[in-house]
C-alpha positions, -999 to +999 in steps of 0.1 A: +582-338-201+562-361-176+530-361-171+531-356-141+554-325-145+528-314-169+504-321-146+520-301-122+524-273-143+488-267-151+471-268-111+507-239-106+489-223-137+459-227-122+473-215-090+480-184-103+454-181-121+428-179-093+450-159-071+455-133-101+435-100-092+418-088-124+420-048-131+409-026-109+387-008-140+373-035-145+353-030-113+333+002-124+324-020-158+309-044-133+284-026-114+280-009-146+267-036-165+244-048-132+229-014-138+224-014-179+207-049-167+182-032-147+180-004-171+173-028-197+149-053-181+131-042-149+125-007-156+107-017-192+089-043-176+074-027-148+063-005-177+053-026-198+015-023-215-001-045-240-012-022-274-047-006-269-073-022-290-096+008-313-136+006-313-129+007-352-105-026-344-133-043-331-150-068-355-117-081-361-117-085-325-144-103-307-153-106-271-117-084-265-115-052-243-114-022-262-098-001-243-105+035-263-138+032-254-130+028-218-111+052-223-133+078-240-160+068-208-136+076-185-132+116-201-168+119-201-164+110-165-131+132-154-150+159-172-188+157-142-156+170-117-156+163-083-184+132-067-186+133-034-208+117-016-242+134-014-233+164-041-254+165-076-225+154-093-220+120-077-260+116-070-272+127-097-248+135-127-224+104-125-255+082-115-273+092-152-238+085-167-239+051-155-273+046-157-272+060-200-240+034-204-258+007-187-288+008-205-270+011-237-255-020-233-289-040-221-303-023-255-273-039-281-267-069-258-275-106-271-312-110-251-316-141-266-290-153-243-288-129-219-312-117-187-303-082-174-318-069-138-306-035-125-320-004-102-301+021-082-300+011-045-302+039-018-285+023+015-287+029+049-266+012+077-245+009+107-211-004+115-183-004+140-146+010+120-110+024+126-125+033+163-158+048+148-191+042+151-206+051+117-235+052+106-252+064+070-282+075+054-296+073+015-262+060-003-263+058-036-256+025-057-259+014-085-268-028-092-265-044-124-267-083-126-261-103-160-268-144-160-270-160-193-308-178-203-301-210-203-274-213-171-294-207-139-274-204-104-283-190-074-244-187-068-235-153-083-194-132-092-197-098-074-175-070-092-172-039-071-154-006-077-167+029-068-174+059-082-175+088-056-143+110-053-123+130-025-124+163-017-118+187-047-106+157-069-120+143-102-115+113-091-104+093-126-076+072-112-098+066-082-117+052-094-130+066-124-110+036-150-124+009-127-159+023-132-151+022-172-135-010-169-161-025-152-190-012-180-164-023-210-163-057-192-201-059-189-204-048-226-184-073-236-195-101-220-230-094-231-221-096-265-199-126-261-220-162-272-189-177-246-204-194-215-213-181-184-223-206-158-226-179-130-243-150-131-225-117-123-232-087-101-218-057-109-216-026-080-207+010-092-212+019-059-214+053-048-195+056-013-165+045-008-151+075+002-168+085+032-157+051+050-165+031+024-205+030+026-215+014-004-204-014-002-218-024+036-250-010+026-249-036-005-235-061+016-259-063+043-289-044+027-291-060-008-313-087-016-286-100-043-258-095-015-267-131+001-257-151-033-228-132-041-200-160-034-169-142-049-152-109-050-133-086-078-126-058-060-107-030-080-092+003-070-067+026-067-041+045-048-023+064-078-032+072-112-035+039-132-004+016-143-003-017-139-029-026-108-014-048-085-031-074-072-021-073-028-049-089-013-065-123-018-088-149-003-087-156+028-082-184+034-091-197-008-060-205-029-081-215-054-089-180-064-044-170-068-049-207-092-074-191-113-058-155-116-025-177-126-041-191-150-063-164-167-046-127-158-029-124-192-007-096-170-002-111-134+016-083-115+015-096-077+029-108-047+025-120-010+048-098-001+022-071-008-006-085+007+018-090+045+021-053+043-009-044+037-027-065+063-003-054+086-011-018+081+022-009+065-001+008+036-023+040+048-057+030+029-078+005+033-108-008+003-139-023+002-129-057+006-125-054+041-162-046+038-173-075+018-148-097+040-157-090+073-201-085+069-200-110+042-175-132+046-174-131+002-137-143-001-117-123-037-091-106-052-084-073-041-065-049-072-055-013-072-039+009-094-008+026-069+011+041-100+021+079-094+008+081-063+014+114-056-020+127-073-044+102-054-067+125-035-056+156-051-068+176-081-045+159-101-054+129-098-077+135-137-081+120-170-049+138-181-025+118-157-038+083-158-013+066-174-024+054-209-017+015-210-038+014-180-072+007-197-061-024-222-041-035-197-067-033-163-095-037-185-078-074-204-071-090-168-105-079-155-121-094-184-102-126-182-108-129-146-145-120-146-149-152-172-131-174-154-144-171-125-181-166-133-176-204-147-159-215-116-177-250-105-162-237-070-185-208-070-215-235-058-193-241-027-173-222-015-168-232+019-154-270+007-124-250-007-116-229+021-080-243+022-057-219+042-036-190+026-017-190-008+019-177-020+019-159-049+047-134-064+051-124-104+084-130-123+091-095-139+053-089-144+060-125-170+039-151-153+030-165-117+043-185-095+012-196-065+015-225-040-004-233-011+012-221+021+021-258+031+039-260+000+058-230+008+069-242+044+083-274+027+099-258-012+113-233+017+128-257+045+143-286+014+157-251-004+172-248+028+188-281+039+196-285+005+218-253+005+234-263+036+241-298+020+256-281-010+279-258+013+290-287+035+300-303+001+319-271-015+343-266+018+347-297+020+359-298-018+385-272-006+402-289+021+412-313-009+421-286-035+442-265-010+468-288-007+493-262+011+463-261+046+453-286+064+416-291+064+412-272+100+423-243+083+404-239+053+372-251+079+386-223+106+391-201+075+354-204+066+343-201+105+363-169+106+350-153+075+313-164+087+320-143+116+332-110+092+301-121+065+280-115+098+297-084+111+293-068+076+258-077+073+252-058+109+275-031+100+253-027+070+222-029+084+232-001+110+250+024+090+219+022+068+194+028+098+220+053+116+216+077+083+181+076+080+179+084+119+203+115+109+184+126+084+154+125+100+171+142+135+184+173+112+153+178+094+163+165+064+135+137+060+116+127+022+145+142+005+139+111-020+104+119-018+100+137-051+136+126-066+131+089-057+168+085-076+183+103-039+176+067-023+209+052-042+230+075-024+214+074+007+207+039+019+215+011-011+251+029-014+251+028+024+240-007+021+267-019-004+295+002+011+292-018+048+288-049+029+316-047+013+343-032+032+350-054+064+352-084+039+379-061+014+399-057+051+400-096+057+411-107+022+437-080+020+445-087+053+453-125+053+467-129+016+500-134+029+489-162+060+469-186+039+474-204+006+433-203-001+427-197-032+408-160-041+382-176-057+378-206-026+373-171-003+354-152-025+331-181-028+331-186+015+322-154+016+292-158-005+284-192+018+287-174+047+251-150+035+237-179+021+238-191+056+224-161+073+197-161+043+186-188+051+186-182+088+165-152+077+141-176+057+137-205+089+130-175+114+103-158+089+087-191+086+085-199+124+072-165+122+041-174+102+054-149+071+040-161+039+069-143+027+096-164+035+099-176-007+118-140-011+143-154+003+137-184-008+142-169-040+177-162-037+189-193-019+177-216-043+196-201-076+226-204-056+222-240-046+217-239-081+250-224-091+269-247-060+259-279-074+264-272-111+302-261-099+307-294-082+289-311-112+318-290-133+340-298-111+337-337-108+331-341-147+353-315-162+374-312-130+372-273-132+341-254-111+334-223-139+331-204-105+331-169-120+310-179-150+286-205-131+277-177-098+266-148-123+250-165-149+228-180-118+227-147-098+211-131-127+176-145-127+174-137-086+190-100-097+162-088-119+135-109-095+146-085-064+155-057-080+119-056-097+103-058-059+131-032-050+117-006-081+081-017-074+083-006-040+098+024-043+074+036-072+046+025-047+056+033-010+078+064-017+046+085-023+025+068+005+048+078+028+038+117+022+000+109+035+015+087+061+006+111+088+030+140+105+041+109+137+059+089+110+093+083+103+091+076+066+132+078+061+133+044+087+105+030+070+123+033+035+160+026+052+145-011+067+125-023+035+161-014+010+182-030+037+159-064+040+154-058+001+191-054-006+205-080+011+194-107-002+210-099-039+238-081-028+253-102-005+264-124-039+278-103-060+296-074-034+317-101-032+324-106-064+344-069-065+368-088-043+386-102-078+397-067-089+422-046-076+422-016-057+391-032-041+386-013-010+392+020-027+365+014-046+337-001-021+345+029-002+335+050-028+306+039-019+308+057+015+319+087-007+285+084-030+268+085+008+280+115+018+275+137-012+241+123-013+239+139+025+252+168+013+228+168-017+198+167+006+203+196+028+205+217-011+172+222-037+183+192-052+167+172-020+142+194-012+113+168-013+083+188-026+067+201-066+044+220-072+021+205-091+035+165-089+052+160-058+030+175-034+034+183+007-004+179+018-028+198+045-061+197+057-071+232+062-104+239+076-121+269+080-135+266+117-160+282+136-163+271+173-185+275+200-186+262+234-211+259+259-190+259+295-209+244+321-208+279+340-234+284+311-212+308+294-208+309+260-169+308+243-171+319+203-142+320+180-133+315+147-100+306+125-082+282+105-071+246+118-045+232+098-036+195+100-001+183+084+001+149+067+033+143+065+062+142+084+083+176+073+060+204+087+080+223+108+089+243+076+061+255+066+054+263+101+084+284+111+085+295+077+052+303+059+024+305+083+018+334+104+002+340+138-002+306+147-019+300+182+010+286+206+009+253+212-003+253+244-034+270+233-037+230+216-027+217+252-051+240+272-078+227+247-072+190+252-078+194+285-111+213+287-124+195+254-135+162+241-102+159+214-089+189+221-123+209+204-106+200+166-135+195+144-114+156+139-131+141+106-120+108+107-101+081+130-065+088+117-070+121+128-068+110+166-036+097+162-022+133+144-044+157+163-008+170+186+010+189+150-025+205+144-025+242+146-049+269+150-048+302+135-075+331+145-094+348+119-128+356+108-156+333+107-171+310+082-200+315+063-222+276+064-243+268+038-270+257+059-272+267+100-263+239+126-295+231+152-293+207+180-329+200+202-332+180+228-360+157+219-370+140+253-349+137+284-364+110+309-354+086+339-352+050+341-348+050+368-330+059+398-292+058+383-303+057+344-313+085+320-323+086+286-314+116+262-332+118+230-318+146+206-324+151+161-299+178+144-310+197+114-272+203+095-255+190+065-243+164+053-215+156+074-217+149+110-187+143+140-205+138+173-178+135+200-191+119+233-179+124+267-191+107+301-180+125+331-164+107+362-185+073+375-207+080+346-210+060+314-227+051+279-252+019+289-267+022+251-271+043+223-289+045+189-258+041+166-238+012+165-228-005+201-196-027+188-179+008+207-197+002+239-197-039+238-156-043+235-157-013+265-134+012+244-124+040+264-149+073+263-141+100+243-168+079+216-164+090+182-198+087+160-195+093+122-227+102+106-234+106+063-266+120+047-269+118+005-296+142-004-318+140+028-331+170+047-348+148+074-331+158+106-307+131+123-322+111+153-304+096+179-303+087+213-287+077+243-285+060+277-264+065+310-257+050+341-244+075+370-238+072+406-275+071+434-259+105+449-251+118+412-286+126+409-286+165+391-253+158+369-236+172+348-235+136+334-217+140+301-200+170+270-212+163+237-196+181+210-210+173+171-190+188+143-204+196+110-182+191+078-191+209+044-167+194+023-171+204-015-190+244-013-158+262-024-188+290-037-193+296+001-153+303+008-150+339+027-124+366+011-100+361+042-101+319+038-091+327+001-064+345+005-048+322+036-050+296+010-034+319-016-004+319+010+006+281+009+037+278-016+032+265-050+050+231-034+022+225-005-016+214-018-046+216+009-074+199+010-094+222+022-134+229+034-153+247+058-162+228+099-182+237+129-174+228+158-198+231+194-198+214+227-219+211+250-227+197+289-259+178+301 
């Protein structure tokens, strides 16, 4: 045999090998391997916590956070019960609990090294937020400053959490665990001889849940506020777990550099920051107040695991993830020490250098770089990817001798169009399923059983992405001599070009999360370059081996973010409002995230026999899961675990009409919080007033004559319902007194009032036509911005017995000398007085099914025409 014939035989053998398909049963094994990788790597990484340190081990762990002590403190905090602003539990018992712990820390501290100053602050103020003019009186904060005697400095680090809670909840996760972690952090620092170049102010704020009043009171009125140059804000939207760093800066990337270097358990991604700041997350934190009213940059961190319990009675000590104490405690302690010793605190303005791009890899380590560097990296990776693809296709034209180079290029162009069509079909089918689920009343079937998302949306996307290319390969297998591996590679090249387009579009839009597609591009480009190098050196690409090994890192990265997204965002959809479309949102995010890894893995299935049949199984799975969604297995809510939320207010309405008559009615005001409320309305609630009741009231009363409590309720009121019933019993009666009425000139009048009532007052002001408010005693931002009436005023007392005084100035037409000029409605909310519930109200609450959860209280609504 000659060498030429030997080479020919080798080439023919390699050709047959590359055209040969693998056995069909390898396809399910292939998929099972990827699922196994997900379960053995991603899920354990997400729930990875450090070993808890116990008090008995403290001597062997100096300068370290002791998780057991924080756990004991939280048990005591949680036992206090509900902690609403203005309640005795919040203003007396919780304040005394924190004061006692601070006194212990001061007494046991290294007095030779540290100076302590601390106090209970009582703050009053006003501001504008969420279309609401907010004011408050006498809310409490506990403020502690620790500084080294040998390091005097006027620039401080601020560490903040809140100790108040929402209605009916003890607030163990939100935000008691962060408060006790701050106490333990303060204790460890006070016993250490480590440097502390800048003082640290620990702000335990007592009024976050009531529209972030405590943080506003501190940053606008406290004598130390102007010295606070950076912030660590600690909050929660769940029951512990690993805290997510989801906001930084703004425009201070040095903060992320410290987080990257010093946080031992990093958990953060730019994507979360951009989602939060674009209102995809139905919450807010004190970070906004410190940023907007104090210009203080910082790090905003929050727990998000088990968000089902957020703002419910189930947010208790028992339901908090045990690993939380040590994991979050070690991060907070390390970051507090690092930032307190940061020279940047002495001149933060000099380090204001734009945004940072950041992400962790499975919680193992952080990647941080500037926004400018991100643009450069994304551009270079995208360009190199395109160049590598062009070189790869060039090599294909040299290898497929039977096909002319032009035919190879033309085939790749067709494959690109097929892959583009497959991506469009995958997105389209995924969104169609979401629209269908919403239209037939099966939305949120994944709410409790997150596993339902696999069949409904992941499988749909896999099916759409794989079927068209599989048919194309089958249709052209006898029309070309291109090797099957090259055909599969061309589909991946085509998908890579689509991802490059996504990356470029995001960069052009100024979205820092363009790193997201870049990550997959980077590893795919590495794969192609390695194959080219191996081809040059060894005359063989090792296509499958190299490609699959290079896909392991991005697969773990994208599936980790997918898993994180589902665990965090799914519970949030249960409180995103009755007008939301959660299935659409979930389908969009799943399609976006899945596209980045599936396009490089699904094409491998074409290497197996019967690939079309196997890919079709994903479509069958989708149909099966749609059917499951209509069975009890797909019911979204579960008692005590994942409940459906409603606000229920036992309300009395008194309307003083323009014709001097008075209308008085009482009943239950029901406000759903998620989109799947029609089942309860149709099957459980009886004697509900027809929608015409709401329509008529909307025509005659500001905000439909409902005792709306927050700005978000303004958008929800169309889904509200009313059931007539007996009158509630209030802890105190409401007395509105007109103190004075005077004419300033021919067209301007001034009214002054005071109100004696409960500690939460909502006032609606609705001027008559051709009448406008020119000034008032509350925050005037709404007037200066020219917002349209009616106006929403919110006032909170905290253990104040004096009346709430306010005044209004109006301008009217010259001929309108006798009025009326405006309608004023006063709604008072009694949020923590269940002892005043009537038997009728209790019986009504008992009619709600066990899979629902009511946040309930007493409310009054009274309106006048002046």
